[in-house]
N, C-alpha and C positions, 0 to 999 in steps of 0.2 A: 451570426451564429449565437444562439442562446445556450443556456445550460452550463455556463462557466462559473457559476457561483454556488457555494455549498454552505449550509448552516443557517441558523436563525439569529442567535445573539453573537456567538463566536462564528464569524462569517468569513469565508475566503473566496477570492476570485483569482484564478490562475490565468496567466497570459503568456503568449509567445509560441513560436513554432520550433521544430527540431533544428532547422538550419537557418533560422532567423538570427538577428544580432544578439538578442537576449531572450531569456525565459525566466519567468518568476511568478510572484503572487502578491496580492494585496490582502492583508489580514485586518479585519475590523472586529471590535468587541473585546479586545484585550484590556483588562483593568489597568489603570494608571499606577505607576510606581513599581512595577515588577522589574527586577534587574534583568537586563537582556543585552547580550553582546553578539557580534558576528561570530565569535568563537562558539557560542552556544548552538547556533544554527549550523555552523560548519561541521561540527562533530557528526550530526545526522546526515548531512549532505555527503560527507566522505564515505558513509556506509552505502549510500545509493549510487555513487558515481561510477561511470564505466572504467574499464581498464584495471580493475582491482586484482584479478586473478585469471588463471587459464580457463575458467568457466564463465567468463564475462566477455563482452565485446571489447576489442582493443582500442576503441575510440578514446583518445587521450584528452579528456576534459578535466580541468582542475576543479571546476564547479565552485569557484571562489565567490562566496556570497557578498553582496553589497546591500546594506540597509540604507535606503534613501529618505525615509520619513518615519515618524511615529516613535522615535527613540531619541532621548536627549540626556546627556550626562550619564549614560549607561542605564537609564530606566525608561520604561514605556510611558507614553504620554496619555494613553487612552484614546488616541487618534489613530487613523489607519496607518498600518505599518506596511511599507512597500519594500520588497526584497527581490533581488534578481541576480542571476549569474550571466556572464557573457559566454556565448557559444564561440569557441576558439578553433577546435579541431574539426572543421566542417569540410566535407568533400561531397559536393552535390553532383559531380560528373556522372557517377554510375546511374543516377536516377534520370538523367536527361534522355537516355536511349529507351527508357521503359515508361515514360510519363503517360503514354496512352494505353499502357498495358497494366491493368490492376493486378497487384500481387495477391495470389490466393492466400486467404487467411487474414489479410490486413483489412483496414478500414477503407482502402483506396476506392473500391467499387461503390460502397455505400455512400461515401462522401461525394463522389462524382454524381451518383444518381440523385442525391438530395440538393447539392449546391452548384454543380456544374463547374464553377471556377474554384479550383483548389490548389493548395501548395503541395506539389508532388515530391518535394525534396525531403527524403528521409521520413516520409509519412506526415510531415507538417505538424498540424495540431493533434493528429491521431497517434503520434509516436509516443513511445515510452518516456521520451525526454520531458513530456508535459508534467511528469510526476516530480520534477525538481521543485516546483512550486508547492506541491502537496507536502513534501518532506520538510521544506523550509517552514511552512505553517505548522506542521506537526511537531517540529522542534519546540515551538512556542507553546503549543498545547500540552506537550509532555512536561515542560518546565512548570507550567501552571498547575497541572495535575499533581506533579511530584510535591509541590508545596502543600498539597492537601492529602498527601500520603498515598496517592494512587500510582501504581507502577504497571507498565505495559511491557510484556515480553512476547517476542515472536521467534519462530524457528521453523526450519524445513523438516517435515516429518515423512515426506516421500518425494523421491525424484528419480526419474528414469526407471520406474518400476521397482525401486529399492525403498523399503519402508522401515521406519522405526517401529518395532513390534512390541514395545513396552511403554509404560508411562514414564516420562522423565520429570524430574523435580524442577521447580523454579531455580534451585541452586545450580543444577546441571546446565540449564539454559543460560544463566548468567555467566557461568564459568567457561562454557565450551563454544557457544554459538559464534563468537567473533574470532575464534581461533582456527577455523577451517573454512575453505572457500564455499562450501555448500550451506553454511549457516545452520548446521545440524547439531543438536545437543548431544548426540551419540557419536564420538569421534570415529569408532570403527565403522559404523554405518555410513558416516560421511565419506570415508575413503572409497567404499563400494559405490556410493552414489556418484562420486567424481569419476571413477573408472568407467561406469556405464554412460555417463553424460559425454565424456570424451570419445568413447567408442562410437557412439551414434554420430557425434560431430565429425569424426574422421571419415564417415560415410556420406557426409553432406546433409545430415539430418539433425533434428533437434528433439528435445524431450520436455516433458512437463512434470507436474508434481502437486504436492499439497503443502500448504503452509498453515501452521496453527498459531493462534493469538490467545494470550491470557492476560486479563486485566485483574490485578490484585488490589484489595482494599477499596473497591468501589462501594460507595454508600448505598443503602437501600433507598428506594423511592424515586429512582430516575426513570423517565419514560412516562408516557400518558396514553390512556385508551383513547380512541380505538385506532386511529390512523397514524398516530405519532408514537407507536410502541418503540421501546428502545431497541429491541432486536430487529424490528423492521427498518429502522434508520441505520443500524449497523450493517444490515444486509445491503441496503442502498449504497452506503459508503464503500463497502468492499467490492460490490459488483460494478462500481463505477471505475475501478482500476482496469486498464487494458489487460487482456489475456486471462482475466478471471472469469470462469464459466460456471461456477457454483459456489454457494455459501451454505454452511450449516452451523447451527448454534447448539452447544452442548453435545448431547449424544447424536444429534443430527439424524442422518438417514438410517442409522442402525435401529432407530426406534420402530421403523416399519416392520422389523422382523422379531419384535419382542412383545411380551405381555405387559399390560398396564402395571401389574404388580412388580415387574422388573424395572420399568422406566420411572415410576413415581419416586421422587426423593422423599423418603420418610423423614419426619421432623422430630427434633429433640431439642432440649435446652442445653446450652453451654454457657454457664453463668446466667447473665440476663439477656442472652441472645438466642434467637431461634435459628437453628441451622439444619441443613439436611445431612443425613447419613451419607448420601452420595450427592453428586452434582450433575446429574444427567440433564437438567434443565439449562445448564450453562450459565447459572447465575441470574436468569430472567424468567419470571412467571407472569403471564398476562400482559407481557410487554413492559414490565416494571422490574427494575433490579431488586434482588433480594438481599444483597450483601455478600453472597457467595461469589467466588471468582467467576468472572465472565470469560467464557471459552467459545471461540469461533474458529472455524477452519475454512480455507478457500481452496478451490480447485484451480490450478494454473495450467492452461493449455500449453503444448509445445510452442516454442517461439516460431511464429509463422515464416520468418526469413530463413530460408534454407538454400543450399547451393545445388540441390538436385533439380533437374529440369521439371517444369510444371506447365500445365495447360492453362491458358487464359484467353482473353478476347481483346483485340485492339479496338478500343471504344471510338476511335476516330474513323477508322476504315470499316468497322463493324465486321471484322473477320476473326476467326479463331487463330490463335497464335501460340507459340511456345515461349516460355520465359525461363531464363537461367540467371539467377541473381548473382551479382558481385558486390562486395562491400564488407562491412564489419558487423557481425551479428553475435548475440548471446546464444550459446548452445543450449542453455537452460536459464530461464528467467527467475526461478524461485529465489536464489540468494539475494538478488537485488529487489525483489518484491517484498521481502521481509520488512525493511524499514518503511516502505511505502504503505504496506498494510497496517503496521504499527501506527503510522501517522494518521491514517484515516480513522482508526478506532479511537485514537487520542482526540481527534477533532470532534467526533460524535460525543464522547464522554465529557469533554470540556464544555461543549455547547449545552448539553443536558444538565451539567452541574450548575451552570449559570442560570439556566431556565428554572431550575428547582430551588434556587437561592442558596445552594451549597457553596458557591463562590460569589463574592461581592462583585457586581458588574462595574463598579465605579473605581474602587481603590483596592489595590493588592494588599492582602493581609497574611501572606505566607512567610515562610522562612523565619519564624520567631526564634 
């Protein structure tokens, strides 16, 4: 199976399956000398791990990270960093009875059609658990970016049909997102989101939503014409996350219903910097960062695992069948996708800053 590596200079390869012994990542391209501990990575993994609240799967994984290479005496060596967590709370029994019956909405059918021989336990490589490696790598990318002043914020702006109908400030995101189970910057809206998510879950169904990402203090000049545009690579990164069905940059799809005079960000001087009166472009023009905040949003589909009966096909007997899933499922995946999406944006930005010479590829020069 190919397609497991992402990035050019800051490069990651994730490995492992949902019910295998371990799941993790190898990260290459990190400059030598950057302070890094397992605690740095654990903070991000704790945001992603299951069993956090009543709107996540009760699978009880500690997701305790182990770094097996690339770090010595608390600093990176510039060599590949291997990180993994052990899968502990694994229950594969519910999947044995349905291994020949692809679950609607999951990758089961597509994997079977392409590979034939697949790991049916918990979705195997196609499960959300694969994102453990992304978040572990993203923790390193975030730390590298922070040393150069770049901050990435993520929050749920819509879930179960309930949306935040106003702009929220970075301060609100920093203050509120980790204080409610929906990871929403508006506490009142978060409560209504939770109520609607649990209401659908009680009926055996699931819900989706929208997650917004903001990158602050990104330097201008990242990205290259024509096929390596920054927004194109951000879209690639975000669309590679399971359950993401759409990406927009800046004003996104709203632009289709507006005039050019409304969409264009008119320019002015602020000191010696050229800025836009608005940021409808989401901080990227012509595929190159402008220095304005980078803004992206992702559409997250309802979690495909639901307890309502569904129609499927027995691929061994080639007969239509009915499927009723049993197991532990997320009623809404938005809160746990927030740290995953932040990580993917961080990976793209770290890679492009290295490619543009904004970060030294050999020796860490941050935290002065």
